[in-house]
CHARMM internal coordinates of N, CA and C (Angstrom, degrees):
IC EDIT
DIST 1 N 1 CA 1.4577
DIST 1 CA 1 C 1.5297
ANGL 1 N 1 CA 1 C 107.85
DIST 1 C 2 N 1.3105
ANGL 1 CA 1 C 2 N 115.48
DIHE 1 N 1 CA 1 C 2 N 127.96
DIST 2 N 2 CA 1.4608
ANGL 1 C 2 N 2 CA 120.77
DIHE 1 CA 1 C 2 N 2 CA 178.31
DIST 2 CA 2 C 1.5214
ANGL 2 N 2 CA 2 C 109.47
DIHE 1 C 2 N 2 CA 2 C -95.47
DIST 2 C 3 N 1.3129
ANGL 2 CA 2 C 3 N 116.34
DIHE 2 N 2 CA 2 C 3 N 127.64
DIST 3 N 3 CA 1.4592
ANGL 2 C 3 N 3 CA 122.13
DIHE 2 CA 2 C 3 N 3 CA 179.95
DIST 3 CA 3 C 1.5242
ANGL 3 N 3 CA 3 C 110.04
DIHE 2 C 3 N 3 CA 3 C -105.34
DIST 3 C 4 N 1.3169
ANGL 3 CA 3 C 4 N 115.32
DIHE 3 N 3 CA 3 C 4 N 153.09
DIST 4 N 4 CA 1.4622
ANGL 3 C 4 N 4 CA 123.22
DIHE 3 CA 3 C 4 N 4 CA 173.60
DIST 4 CA 4 C 1.5209
ANGL 4 N 4 CA 4 C 108.25
DIHE 3 C 4 N 4 CA 4 C -140.44
DIST 4 C 5 N 1.3093
ANGL 4 CA 4 C 5 N 115.51
DIHE 4 N 4 CA 4 C 5 N 163.13
DIST 5 N 5 CA 1.4581
ANGL 4 C 5 N 5 CA 120.51
DIHE 4 CA 4 C 5 N 5 CA 176.34
DIST 5 CA 5 C 1.5226
ANGL 5 N 5 CA 5 C 108.17
DIHE 4 C 5 N 5 CA 5 C -102.93
DIST 5 C 6 N 1.3330
ANGL 5 CA 5 C 6 N 115.40
DIHE 5 N 5 CA 5 C 6 N 141.86
DIST 6 N 6 CA 1.4715
ANGL 5 C 6 N 6 CA 121.47
DIHE 5 CA 5 C 6 N 6 CA 178.75
DIST 6 CA 6 C 1.5270
ANGL 6 N 6 CA 6 C 108.14
DIHE 5 C 6 N 6 CA 6 C -128.59
DIST 6 C 7 N 1.3326
ANGL 6 CA 6 C 7 N 115.43
DIHE 6 N 6 CA 6 C 7 N 141.27
DIST 7 N 7 CA 1.4626
ANGL 6 C 7 N 7 CA 121.75
DIHE 6 CA 6 C 7 N 7 CA -175.32
DIST 7 CA 7 C 1.5239
ANGL 7 N 7 CA 7 C 112.33
DIHE 6 C 7 N 7 CA 7 C -83.54
DIST 7 C 8 N 1.3235
ANGL 7 CA 7 C 8 N 114.37
DIHE 7 N 7 CA 7 C 8 N 141.76
DIST 8 N 8 CA 1.4690
ANGL 7 C 8 N 8 CA 122.31
DIHE 7 CA 7 C 8 N 8 CA 168.71
DIST 8 CA 8 C 1.5224
ANGL 8 N 8 CA 8 C 106.19
DIHE 7 C 8 N 8 CA 8 C -107.98
DIST 8 C 9 N 1.3220
ANGL 8 CA 8 C 9 N 116.60
DIHE 8 N 8 CA 8 C 9 N 134.56
DIST 9 N 9 CA 1.4590
ANGL 8 C 9 N 9 CA 121.69
DIHE 8 CA 8 C 9 N 9 CA -178.74
DIST 9 CA 9 C 1.5199
ANGL 9 N 9 CA 9 C 110.55
DIHE 8 C 9 N 9 CA 9 C -111.88
DIST 9 C 10 N 1.3095
ANGL 9 CA 9 C 10 N 115.83
DIHE 9 N 9 CA 9 C 10 N 158.30
DIST 10 N 10 CA 1.4621
ANGL 9 C 10 N 10 CA 120.64
DIHE 9 CA 9 C 10 N 10 CA 175.29
DIST 10 CA 10 C 1.5230
ANGL 10 N 10 CA 10 C 108.94
DIHE 9 C 10 N 10 CA 10 C -66.89
DIST 10 C 11 N 1.3134
ANGL 10 CA 10 C 11 N 115.96
DIHE 10 N 10 CA 10 C 11 N 152.77
DIST 11 N 11 CA 1.4605
ANGL 10 C 11 N 11 CA 120.81
DIHE 10 CA 10 C 11 N 11 CA 178.60
DIST 11 CA 11 C 1.5286
ANGL 11 N 11 CA 11 C 109.25
DIHE 10 C 11 N 11 CA 11 C -57.86
DIST 11 C 12 N 1.3192
ANGL 11 CA 11 C 12 N 115.89
DIHE 11 N 11 CA 11 C 12 N 132.80
DIST 12 N 12 CA 1.4574
ANGL 11 C 12 N 12 CA 121.03
DIHE 11 CA 11 C 12 N 12 CA -179.90
DIST 12 CA 12 C 1.5160
ANGL 12 N 12 CA 12 C 113.39
DIHE 11 C 12 N 12 CA 12 C 98.49
DIST 12 C 13 N 1.3374
ANGL 12 CA 12 C 13 N 118.21
DIHE 12 N 12 CA 12 C 13 N -18.81
DIST 13 N 13 CA 1.4632
ANGL 12 C 13 N 13 CA 121.02
DIHE 12 CA 12 C 13 N 13 CA 176.70
DIST 13 CA 13 C 1.5241
ANGL 13 N 13 CA 13 C 109.38
DIHE 12 C 13 N 13 CA 13 C -84.82
DIST 13 C 14 N 1.3215
ANGL 13 CA 13 C 14 N 116.17
DIHE 13 N 13 CA 13 C 14 N 149.18
DIST 14 N 14 CA 1.4561
ANGL 13 C 14 N 14 CA 121.69
DIHE 13 CA 13 C 14 N 14 CA -177.63
DIST 14 CA 14 C 1.5230
ANGL 14 N 14 CA 14 C 110.29
DIHE 13 C 14 N 14 CA 14 C -88.99
DIST 14 C 15 N 1.3401
ANGL 14 CA 14 C 15 N 117.99
DIHE 14 N 14 CA 14 C 15 N 118.26
DIST 15 N 15 CA 1.4669
ANGL 14 C 15 N 15 CA 120.37
DIHE 14 CA 14 C 15 N 15 CA 177.12
DIST 15 CA 15 C 1.5247
ANGL 15 N 15 CA 15 C 110.96
DIHE 14 C 15 N 15 CA 15 C -59.44
DIST 15 C 16 N 1.3077
ANGL 15 CA 15 C 16 N 116.06
DIHE 15 N 15 CA 15 C 16 N 136.68
DIST 16 N 16 CA 1.4543
ANGL 15 C 16 N 16 CA 121.17
DIHE 15 CA 15 C 16 N 16 CA -179.78
DIST 16 CA 16 C 1.5119
ANGL 16 N 16 CA 16 C 114.05
DIHE 15 C 16 N 16 CA 16 C 89.17
DIST 16 C 17 N 1.3293
ANGL 16 CA 16 C 17 N 118.50
DIHE 16 N 16 CA 16 C 17 N -13.45
DIST 17 N 17 CA 1.4668
ANGL 16 C 17 N 17 CA 121.76
DIHE 16 CA 16 C 17 N 17 CA 177.31
DIST 17 CA 17 C 1.5294
ANGL 17 N 17 CA 17 C 107.75
DIHE 16 C 17 N 17 CA 17 C -70.82
DIST 17 C 18 N 1.3337
ANGL 17 CA 17 C 18 N 118.10
DIHE 17 N 17 CA 17 C 18 N 119.50
DIST 18 N 18 CA 1.4675
ANGL 17 C 18 N 18 CA 119.69
DIHE 17 CA 17 C 18 N 18 CA -177.77
DIST 18 CA 18 C 1.5311
ANGL 18 N 18 CA 18 C 113.87
DIHE 17 C 18 N 18 CA 18 C -62.04
DIST 18 C 19 N 1.3266
ANGL 18 CA 18 C 19 N 117.34
DIHE 18 N 18 CA 18 C 19 N -19.04
DIST 19 N 19 CA 1.4631
ANGL 18 C 19 N 19 CA 121.10
DIHE 18 CA 18 C 19 N 19 CA 179.17
DIST 19 CA 19 C 1.5309
ANGL 19 N 19 CA 19 C 112.75
DIHE 18 C 19 N 19 CA 19 C -89.31
DIST 19 C 20 N 1.3263
ANGL 19 CA 19 C 20 N 117.54
DIHE 19 N 19 CA 19 C 20 N -12.83
DIST 20 N 20 CA 1.4726
ANGL 19 C 20 N 20 CA 120.79
DIHE 19 CA 19 C 20 N 20 CA -178.59
DIST 20 CA 20 C 1.5237
ANGL 20 N 20 CA 20 C 109.40
DIHE 19 C 20 N 20 CA 20 C -74.61
DIST 20 C 21 N 1.3320
ANGL 20 CA 20 C 21 N 117.29
DIHE 20 N 20 CA 20 C 21 N 128.29
DIST 21 N 21 CA 1.4629
ANGL 20 C 21 N 21 CA 119.08
DIHE 20 CA 20 C 21 N 21 CA 179.22
DIST 21 CA 21 C 1.5309
ANGL 21 N 21 CA 21 C 110.90
DIHE 20 C 21 N 21 CA 21 C -72.21
DIST 21 C 22 N 1.3232
ANGL 21 CA 21 C 22 N 115.39
DIHE 21 N 21 CA 21 C 22 N 140.31
DIST 22 N 22 CA 1.4618
ANGL 21 C 22 N 22 CA 121.03
DIHE 21 CA 21 C 22 N 22 CA 178.20
DIST 22 CA 22 C 1.5217
ANGL 22 N 22 CA 22 C 108.58
DIHE 21 C 22 N 22 CA 22 C -79.21
DIST 22 C 23 N 1.3220
ANGL 22 CA 22 C 23 N 115.66
DIHE 22 N 22 CA 22 C 23 N 125.55
DIST 23 N 23 CA 1.4683
ANGL 22 C 23 N 23 CA 120.83
DIHE 22 CA 22 C 23 N 23 CA 177.94
DIST 23 CA 23 C 1.5237
ANGL 23 N 23 CA 23 C 110.04
DIHE 22 C 23 N 23 CA 23 C -73.92
DIST 23 C 24 N 1.3475
ANGL 23 CA 23 C 24 N 115.29
DIHE 23 N 23 CA 23 C 24 N -43.86
DIST 24 N 24 CA 1.4576
ANGL 23 C 24 N 24 CA 120.68
DIHE 23 CA 23 C 24 N 24 CA -178.68
DIST 24 CA 24 C 1.5243
ANGL 24 N 24 CA 24 C 108.23
DIHE 23 C 24 N 24 CA 24 C -162.87
DIST 24 C 25 N 1.3264
ANGL 24 CA 24 C 25 N 116.63
DIHE 24 N 24 CA 24 C 25 N 146.12
DIST 25 N 25 CA 1.4597
ANGL 24 C 25 N 25 CA 122.05
DIHE 24 CA 24 C 25 N 25 CA 173.29
DIST 25 CA 25 C 1.5189
ANGL 25 N 25 CA 25 C 108.95
DIHE 24 C 25 N 25 CA 25 C -95.30
DIST 25 C 26 N 1.3372
ANGL 25 CA 25 C 26 N 115.38
DIHE 25 N 25 CA 25 C 26 N 141.62
DIST 26 N 26 CA 1.4647
ANGL 25 C 26 N 26 CA 122.56
DIHE 25 CA 25 C 26 N 26 CA 178.78
DIST 26 CA 26 C 1.5230
ANGL 26 N 26 CA 26 C 108.67
DIHE 25 C 26 N 26 CA 26 C -126.27
DIST 26 C 27 N 1.3249
ANGL 26 CA 26 C 27 N 116.70
DIHE 26 N 26 CA 26 C 27 N 159.84
DIST 27 N 27 CA 1.4620
ANGL 26 C 27 N 27 CA 121.67
DIHE 26 CA 26 C 27 N 27 CA 176.46
DIST 27 CA 27 C 1.5229
ANGL 27 N 27 CA 27 C 109.19
DIHE 26 C 27 N 27 CA 27 C -100.89
DIST 27 C 28 N 1.3403
ANGL 27 CA 27 C 28 N 115.70
DIHE 27 N 27 CA 27 C 28 N 138.38
DIST 28 N 28 CA 1.4656
ANGL 27 C 28 N 28 CA 122.49
DIHE 27 CA 27 C 28 N 28 CA 177.39
DIST 28 CA 28 C 1.5297
ANGL 28 N 28 CA 28 C 108.35
DIHE 27 C 28 N 28 CA 28 C -129.03
DIST 28 C 29 N 1.3305
ANGL 28 CA 28 C 29 N 115.39
DIHE 28 N 28 CA 28 C 29 N 159.61
DIST 29 N 29 CA 1.4701
ANGL 28 C 29 N 29 CA 120.93
DIHE 28 CA 28 C 29 N 29 CA 175.90
DIST 29 CA 29 C 1.5262
ANGL 29 N 29 CA 29 C 107.67
DIHE 28 C 29 N 29 CA 29 C -93.22
DIST 29 C 30 N 1.3176
ANGL 29 CA 29 C 30 N 117.37
DIHE 29 N 29 CA 29 C 30 N 114.87
DIST 30 N 30 CA 1.4610
ANGL 29 C 30 N 30 CA 121.14
DIHE 29 CA 29 C 30 N 30 CA 179.18
DIST 30 CA 30 C 1.5234
ANGL 30 N 30 CA 30 C 112.30
DIHE 29 C 30 N 30 CA 30 C 85.01
DIST 30 C 31 N 1.3240
ANGL 30 CA 30 C 31 N 115.69
DIHE 30 N 30 CA 30 C 31 N 165.31
DIST 31 N 31 CA 1.4706
ANGL 30 C 31 N 31 CA 120.48
DIHE 30 CA 30 C 31 N 31 CA -175.13
DIST 31 CA 31 C 1.5183
ANGL 31 N 31 CA 31 C 113.53
DIHE 30 C 31 N 31 CA 31 C -80.40
DIST 31 C 32 N 1.3195
ANGL 31 CA 31 C 32 N 118.02
DIHE 31 N 31 CA 31 C 32 N -25.02
DIST 32 N 32 CA 1.4621
ANGL 31 C 32 N 32 CA 120.90
DIHE 31 CA 31 C 32 N 32 CA -175.21
DIST 32 CA 32 C 1.5251
ANGL 32 N 32 CA 32 C 113.67
DIHE 31 C 32 N 32 CA 32 C -99.17
DIST 32 C 33 N 1.3064
ANGL 32 CA 32 C 33 N 118.03
DIHE 32 N 32 CA 32 C 33 N -5.82
DIST 33 N 33 CA 1.4678
ANGL 32 C 33 N 33 CA 121.74
DIHE 32 CA 32 C 33 N 33 CA -174.72
DIST 33 CA 33 C 1.5286
ANGL 33 N 33 CA 33 C 111.08
DIHE 32 C 33 N 33 CA 33 C -76.67
DIST 33 C 34 N 1.3380
ANGL 33 CA 33 C 34 N 118.24
DIHE 33 N 33 CA 33 C 34 N 120.34
DIST 34 N 34 CA 1.4628
ANGL 33 C 34 N 34 CA 119.91
DIHE 33 CA 33 C 34 N 34 CA 178.32
DIST 34 CA 34 C 1.5321
ANGL 34 N 34 CA 34 C 113.37
DIHE 33 C 34 N 34 CA 34 C -87.09
DIST 34 C 35 N 1.3610
ANGL 34 CA 34 C 35 N 118.21
DIHE 34 N 34 CA 34 C 35 N -13.45
DIST 35 N 35 CA 1.4698
ANGL 34 C 35 N 35 CA 120.20
DIHE 34 CA 34 C 35 N 35 CA -179.05
DIST 35 CA 35 C 1.5282
ANGL 35 N 35 CA 35 C 109.32
DIHE 34 C 35 N 35 CA 35 C -89.10
DIST 35 C 36 N 1.3231
ANGL 35 CA 35 C 36 N 115.51
DIHE 35 N 35 CA 35 C 36 N 128.07
DIST 36 N 36 CA 1.4571
ANGL 35 C 36 N 36 CA 121.59
DIHE 35 CA 35 C 36 N 36 CA -177.82
DIST 36 CA 36 C 1.5242
ANGL 36 N 36 CA 36 C 110.86
DIHE 35 C 36 N 36 CA 36 C -80.90
DIST 36 C 37 N 1.3262
ANGL 36 CA 36 C 37 N 116.09
DIHE 36 N 36 CA 36 C 37 N 166.90
DIST 37 N 37 CA 1.4621
ANGL 36 C 37 N 37 CA 119.97
DIHE 36 CA 36 C 37 N 37 CA 177.57
DIST 37 CA 37 C 1.5230
ANGL 37 N 37 CA 37 C 111.31
DIHE 36 C 37 N 37 CA 37 C -61.87
DIST 37 C 38 N 1.3360
ANGL 37 CA 37 C 38 N 117.54
DIHE 37 N 37 CA 37 C 38 N -29.28
DIST 38 N 38 CA 1.4676
ANGL 37 C 38 N 38 CA 120.64
DIHE 37 CA 37 C 38 N 38 CA 179.46
DIST 38 CA 38 C 1.5289
ANGL 38 N 38 CA 38 C 112.13
DIHE 37 C 38 N 38 CA 38 C -83.69
DIST 38 C 39 N 1.3476
ANGL 38 CA 38 C 39 N 117.23
DIHE 38 N 38 CA 38 C 39 N -1.69
DIST 39 N 39 CA 1.4554
ANGL 38 C 39 N 39 CA 121.17
DIHE 38 CA 38 C 39 N 39 CA 174.96
DIST 39 CA 39 C 1.5156
ANGL 39 N 39 CA 39 C 116.26
DIHE 38 C 39 N 39 CA 39 C 99.84
DIST 39 C 40 N 1.3159
ANGL 39 CA 39 C 40 N 118.14
DIHE 39 N 39 CA 39 C 40 N -3.80
DIST 40 N 40 CA 1.4616
ANGL 39 C 40 N 40 CA 121.67
DIHE 39 CA 39 C 40 N 40 CA -179.55
DIST 40 CA 40 C 1.5298
ANGL 40 N 40 CA 40 C 109.91
DIHE 39 C 40 N 40 CA 40 C -75.21
DIST 40 C 41 N 1.3113
ANGL 40 CA 40 C 41 N 117.12
DIHE 40 N 40 CA 40 C 41 N 137.71
DIST 41 N 41 CA 1.4613
ANGL 40 C 41 N 41 CA 121.47
DIHE 40 CA 40 C 41 N 41 CA 177.24
DIST 41 CA 41 C 1.5261
ANGL 41 N 41 CA 41 C 108.12
DIHE 40 C 41 N 41 CA 41 C -97.16
DIST 41 C 42 N 1.3312
ANGL 41 CA 41 C 42 N 116.30
DIHE 41 N 41 CA 41 C 42 N 113.03
DIST 42 N 42 CA 1.4625
ANGL 41 C 42 N 42 CA 121.71
DIHE 41 CA 41 C 42 N 42 CA -178.17
DIST 42 CA 42 C 1.5224
ANGL 42 N 42 CA 42 C 110.55
DIHE 41 C 42 N 42 CA 42 C -101.42
DIST 42 C 43 N 1.3161
ANGL 42 CA 42 C 43 N 115.48
DIHE 42 N 42 CA 42 C 43 N 159.61
DIST 43 N 43 CA 1.4562
ANGL 42 C 43 N 43 CA 121.93
DIHE 42 CA 42 C 43 N 43 CA 178.49
DIST 43 CA 43 C 1.5344
ANGL 43 N 43 CA 43 C 109.23
DIHE 42 C 43 N 43 CA 43 C -65.10
DIST 43 C 44 N 1.3337
ANGL 43 CA 43 C 44 N 118.37
DIHE 43 N 43 CA 43 C 44 N 130.75
DIST 44 N 44 CA 1.4670
ANGL 43 C 44 N 44 CA 120.68
DIHE 43 CA 43 C 44 N 44 CA 178.34
DIST 44 CA 44 C 1.5325
ANGL 44 N 44 CA 44 C 113.42
DIHE 43 C 44 N 44 CA 44 C -60.38
DIST 44 C 45 N 1.3284
ANGL 44 CA 44 C 45 N 118.02
DIHE 44 N 44 CA 44 C 45 N -19.80
DIST 45 N 45 CA 1.4674
ANGL 44 C 45 N 45 CA 121.41
DIHE 44 CA 44 C 45 N 45 CA 179.02
DIST 45 CA 45 C 1.5244
ANGL 45 N 45 CA 45 C 112.50
DIHE 44 C 45 N 45 CA 45 C -82.40
DIST 45 C 46 N 1.3248
ANGL 45 CA 45 C 46 N 117.67
DIHE 45 N 45 CA 45 C 46 N -5.23
DIST 46 N 46 CA 1.4643
ANGL 45 C 46 N 46 CA 121.08
DIHE 45 CA 45 C 46 N 46 CA -178.49
DIST 46 CA 46 C 1.5252
ANGL 46 N 46 CA 46 C 110.58
DIHE 45 C 46 N 46 CA 46 C -64.13
DIST 46 C 47 N 1.3084
ANGL 46 CA 46 C 47 N 115.24
DIHE 46 N 46 CA 46 C 47 N 150.50
DIST 47 N 47 CA 1.4626
ANGL 46 C 47 N 47 CA 121.22
DIHE 46 CA 46 C 47 N 47 CA 179.30
DIST 47 CA 47 C 1.5226
ANGL 47 N 47 CA 47 C 110.55
DIHE 46 C 47 N 47 CA 47 C -61.71
DIST 47 C 48 N 1.3307
ANGL 47 CA 47 C 48 N 115.39
DIHE 47 N 47 CA 47 C 48 N 149.51
DIST 48 N 48 CA 1.4604
ANGL 47 C 48 N 48 CA 121.20
DIHE 47 CA 47 C 48 N 48 CA 176.72
DIST 48 CA 48 C 1.5198
ANGL 48 N 48 CA 48 C 109.50
DIHE 47 C 48 N 48 CA 48 C -127.28
DIST 48 C 49 N 1.3115
ANGL 48 CA 48 C 49 N 114.82
DIHE 48 N 48 CA 48 C 49 N 158.65
DIST 49 N 49 CA 1.4603
ANGL 48 C 49 N 49 CA 122.72
DIHE 48 CA 48 C 49 N 49 CA 174.25
DIST 49 CA 49 C 1.5209
ANGL 49 N 49 CA 49 C 107.74
DIHE 48 C 49 N 49 CA 49 C -138.31
DIST 49 C 50 N 1.3002
ANGL 49 CA 49 C 50 N 115.49
DIHE 49 N 49 CA 49 C 50 N 158.02
DIST 50 N 50 CA 1.4535
ANGL 49 C 50 N 50 CA 121.03
DIHE 49 CA 49 C 50 N 50 CA 173.98
DIST 50 CA 50 C 1.5280
ANGL 50 N 50 CA 50 C 109.40
DIHE 49 C 50 N 50 CA 50 C -66.34
DIST 50 C 51 N 1.3085
ANGL 50 CA 50 C 51 N 116.42
DIHE 50 N 50 CA 50 C 51 N 150.33
DIST 51 N 51 CA 1.4676
ANGL 50 C 51 N 51 CA 120.74
DIHE 50 CA 50 C 51 N 51 CA 176.39
DIST 51 CA 51 C 1.5238
ANGL 51 N 51 CA 51 C 110.99
DIHE 50 C 51 N 51 CA 51 C -63.53
DIST 51 C 52 N 1.3332
ANGL 51 CA 51 C 52 N 117.58
DIHE 51 N 51 CA 51 C 52 N -17.03
DIST 52 N 52 CA 1.4647
ANGL 51 C 52 N 52 CA 121.03
DIHE 51 CA 51 C 52 N 52 CA 177.87
DIST 52 CA 52 C 1.5265
ANGL 52 N 52 CA 52 C 111.98
DIHE 51 C 52 N 52 CA 52 C -62.66
DIST 52 C 53 N 1.3229
ANGL 52 CA 52 C 53 N 117.41
DIHE 52 N 52 CA 52 C 53 N -21.83
DIST 53 N 53 CA 1.4673
ANGL 52 C 53 N 53 CA 121.22
DIHE 52 CA 52 C 53 N 53 CA 179.21
DIST 53 CA 53 C 1.5262
ANGL 53 N 53 CA 53 C 112.16
DIHE 52 C 53 N 53 CA 53 C -78.37
DIST 53 C 54 N 1.3490
ANGL 53 CA 53 C 54 N 117.19
DIHE 53 N 53 CA 53 C 54 N -11.83
DIST 54 N 54 CA 1.4645
ANGL 53 C 54 N 54 CA 120.76
DIHE 53 CA 53 C 54 N 54 CA -179.01
DIST 54 CA 54 C 1.5298
ANGL 54 N 54 CA 54 C 109.12
DIHE 53 C 54 N 54 CA 54 C -60.05
DIST 54 C 55 N 1.3092
ANGL 54 CA 54 C 55 N 116.73
DIHE 54 N 54 CA 54 C 55 N 134.38
DIST 55 N 55 CA 1.4591
ANGL 54 C 55 N 55 CA 121.84
DIHE 54 CA 54 C 55 N 55 CA -179.70
DIST 55 CA 55 C 1.5196
ANGL 55 N 55 CA 55 C 113.97
DIHE 54 C 55 N 55 CA 55 C 87.63
DIST 55 C 56 N 1.3289
ANGL 55 CA 55 C 56 N 117.80
DIHE 55 N 55 CA 55 C 56 N -0.20
DIST 56 N 56 CA 1.4596
ANGL 55 C 56 N 56 CA 121.33
DIHE 55 CA 55 C 56 N 56 CA 177.91
DIST 56 CA 56 C 1.5265
ANGL 56 N 56 CA 56 C 109.39
DIHE 55 C 56 N 56 CA 56 C -107.47
DIST 56 C 57 N 1.3127
ANGL 56 CA 56 C 57 N 116.01
DIHE 56 N 56 CA 56 C 57 N 172.70
DIST 57 N 57 CA 1.4650
ANGL 56 C 57 N 57 CA 119.65
DIHE 56 CA 56 C 57 N 57 CA 179.23
DIST 57 CA 57 C 1.5307
ANGL 57 N 57 CA 57 C 111.69
DIHE 56 C 57 N 57 CA 57 C -65.87
DIST 57 C 58 N 1.3336
ANGL 57 CA 57 C 58 N 118.08
DIHE 57 N 57 CA 57 C 58 N -22.87
DIST 58 N 58 CA 1.4696
ANGL 57 C 58 N 58 CA 121.17
DIHE 57 CA 57 C 58 N 58 CA 178.48
DIST 58 CA 58 C 1.5252
ANGL 58 N 58 CA 58 C 111.93
DIHE 57 C 58 N 58 CA 58 C -67.59
DIST 58 C 59 N 1.3221
ANGL 58 CA 58 C 59 N 117.01
DIHE 58 N 58 CA 58 C 59 N -18.31
DIST 59 N 59 CA 1.4726
ANGL 58 C 59 N 59 CA 121.38
DIHE 58 CA 58 C 59 N 59 CA -176.90
DIST 59 CA 59 C 1.5222
ANGL 59 N 59 CA 59 C 112.79
DIHE 58 C 59 N 59 CA 59 C -103.44
DIST 59 C 60 N 1.3083
ANGL 59 CA 59 C 60 N 117.31
DIHE 59 N 59 CA 59 C 60 N 14.50
DIST 60 N 60 CA 1.4684
ANGL 59 C 60 N 60 CA 119.25
DIHE 59 CA 59 C 60 N 60 CA -178.15
DIST 60 CA 60 C 1.5102
ANGL 60 N 60 CA 60 C 110.67
DIHE 59 C 60 N 60 CA 60 C -103.08
DIST 60 C 61 N 1.3044
ANGL 60 CA 60 C 61 N 117.55
DIHE 60 N 60 CA 60 C 61 N 141.31
DIST 61 N 61 CA 1.4662
ANGL 60 C 61 N 61 CA 128.65
DIHE 60 CA 60 C 61 N 61 CA -4.91
DIST 61 CA 61 C 1.5292
ANGL 61 N 61 CA 61 C 110.65
DIHE 60 C 61 N 61 CA 61 C -78.07
DIST 61 C 62 N 1.3239
ANGL 61 CA 61 C 62 N 116.41
DIHE 61 N 61 CA 61 C 62 N 147.83
DIST 62 N 62 CA 1.4594
ANGL 61 C 62 N 62 CA 122.26
DIHE 61 CA 61 C 62 N 62 CA -177.03
DIST 62 CA 62 C 1.5196
ANGL 62 N 62 CA 62 C 110.15
DIHE 61 C 62 N 62 CA 62 C -118.56
DIST 62 C 63 N 1.3207
ANGL 62 CA 62 C 63 N 116.56
DIHE 62 N 62 CA 62 C 63 N 144.15
DIST 63 N 63 CA 1.4635
ANGL 62 C 63 N 63 CA 122.79
DIHE 62 CA 62 C 63 N 63 CA 178.45
DIST 63 CA 63 C 1.5306
ANGL 63 N 63 CA 63 C 109.44
DIHE 62 C 63 N 63 CA 63 C -65.82
DIST 63 C 64 N 1.3025
ANGL 63 CA 63 C 64 N 117.71
DIHE 63 N 63 CA 63 C 64 N 121.74
DIST 64 N 64 CA 1.4660
ANGL 63 C 64 N 64 CA 121.94
DIHE 63 CA 63 C 64 N 64 CA -177.96
DIST 64 CA 64 C 1.5208
ANGL 64 N 64 CA 64 C 111.98
DIHE 63 C 64 N 64 CA 64 C -66.65
DIST 64 C 65 N 1.3237
ANGL 64 CA 64 C 65 N 117.08
DIHE 64 N 64 CA 64 C 65 N -35.57
DIST 65 N 65 CA 1.4655
ANGL 64 C 65 N 65 CA 119.95
DIHE 64 CA 64 C 65 N 65 CA 179.30
DIST 65 CA 65 C 1.5247
ANGL 65 N 65 CA 65 C 110.27
DIHE 64 C 65 N 65 CA 65 C -66.69
DIST 65 C 66 N 1.3253
ANGL 65 CA 65 C 66 N 116.89
DIHE 65 N 65 CA 65 C 66 N -45.11
DIST 66 N 66 CA 1.4648
ANGL 65 C 66 N 66 CA 120.30
DIHE 65 CA 65 C 66 N 66 CA 177.02
DIST 66 CA 66 C 1.5295
ANGL 66 N 66 CA 66 C 110.43
DIHE 65 C 66 N 66 CA 66 C -60.66
DIST 66 C 67 N 1.3168
ANGL 66 CA 66 C 67 N 116.97
DIHE 66 N 66 CA 66 C 67 N -39.98
DIST 67 N 67 CA 1.4587
ANGL 66 C 67 N 67 CA 120.93
DIHE 66 CA 66 C 67 N 67 CA 179.28
DIST 67 CA 67 C 1.5184
ANGL 67 N 67 CA 67 C 112.13
DIHE 66 C 67 N 67 CA 67 C -61.47
DIST 67 C 68 N 1.3275
ANGL 67 CA 67 C 68 N 116.71
DIHE 67 N 67 CA 67 C 68 N -44.36
DIST 68 N 68 CA 1.4661
ANGL 67 C 68 N 68 CA 120.85
DIHE 67 CA 67 C 68 N 68 CA 179.81
DIST 68 CA 68 C 1.5271
ANGL 68 N 68 CA 68 C 110.86
DIHE 67 C 68 N 68 CA 68 C -64.70
DIST 68 C 69 N 1.3217
ANGL 68 CA 68 C 69 N 117.02
DIHE 68 N 68 CA 68 C 69 N -42.63
DIST 69 N 69 CA 1.4675
ANGL 68 C 69 N 69 CA 120.43
DIHE 68 CA 68 C 69 N 69 CA 179.81
DIST 69 CA 69 C 1.5293
ANGL 69 N 69 CA 69 C 111.31
DIHE 68 C 69 N 69 CA 69 C -69.63
DIST 69 C 70 N 1.3128
ANGL 69 CA 69 C 70 N 116.92
DIHE 69 N 69 CA 69 C 70 N -37.14
DIST 70 N 70 CA 1.4650
ANGL 69 C 70 N 70 CA 121.35
DIHE 69 CA 69 C 70 N 70 CA 177.88
DIST 70 CA 70 C 1.5248
ANGL 70 N 70 CA 70 C 110.23
DIHE 69 C 70 N 70 CA 70 C -60.67
DIST 70 C 71 N 1.3176
ANGL 70 CA 70 C 71 N 117.32
DIHE 70 N 70 CA 70 C 71 N -44.14
DIST 71 N 71 CA 1.4648
ANGL 70 C 71 N 71 CA 120.72
DIHE 70 CA 70 C 71 N 71 CA 179.79
DIST 71 CA 71 C 1.5216
ANGL 71 N 71 CA 71 C 111.96
DIHE 70 C 71 N 71 CA 71 C -60.71
DIST 71 C 72 N 1.3086
ANGL 71 CA 71 C 72 N 117.64
DIHE 71 N 71 CA 71 C 72 N -29.03
DIST 72 N 72 CA 1.4662
ANGL 71 C 72 N 72 CA 121.26
DIHE 71 CA 71 C 72 N 72 CA 178.77
DIST 72 CA 72 C 1.5306
ANGL 72 N 72 CA 72 C 112.45
DIHE 71 C 72 N 72 CA 72 C -79.60
DIST 72 C 73 N 1.3371
ANGL 72 CA 72 C 73 N 116.85
DIHE 72 N 72 CA 72 C 73 N -17.36
DIST 73 N 73 CA 1.4656
ANGL 72 C 73 N 73 CA 120.40
DIHE 72 CA 72 C 73 N 73 CA -176.73
DIST 73 CA 73 C 1.5180
ANGL 73 N 73 CA 73 C 114.19
DIHE 72 C 73 N 73 CA 73 C -99.57
DIST 73 C 74 N 1.3181
ANGL 73 CA 73 C 74 N 117.98
DIHE 73 N 73 CA 73 C 74 N -17.81
DIST 74 N 74 CA 1.4662
ANGL 73 C 74 N 74 CA 119.97
DIHE 73 CA 73 C 74 N 74 CA -177.81
DIST 74 CA 74 C 1.5237
ANGL 74 N 74 CA 74 C 109.75
DIHE 73 C 74 N 74 CA 74 C -104.90
DIST 74 C 75 N 1.3266
ANGL 74 CA 74 C 75 N 115.45
DIHE 74 N 74 CA 74 C 75 N 147.85
DIST 75 N 75 CA 1.4781
ANGL 74 C 75 N 75 CA 118.44
DIHE 74 CA 74 C 75 N 75 CA 179.69
DIST 75 CA 75 C 1.5109
ANGL 75 N 75 CA 75 C 112.41
DIHE 74 C 75 N 75 CA 75 C -71.06
END
COOR INIT
IC SEED 1 N 1 CA 1 C
IC BUILD
């Protein structure tokens, strides 16, 4: 299973806008999946990052629930 990170934005910010600040990063299964591991449904236009960024400053702030579930799914 390939995981990716998807951005959550504050209410009123436009998903996918490069100037919109990311409220929190979440983990999703696959590149097209808008539902996060913690169950939140994010806008498909939201920015994504490779799961390789997890644990780096590029992934902060990160959803703790998604992080815990991600650790259980990857070897």
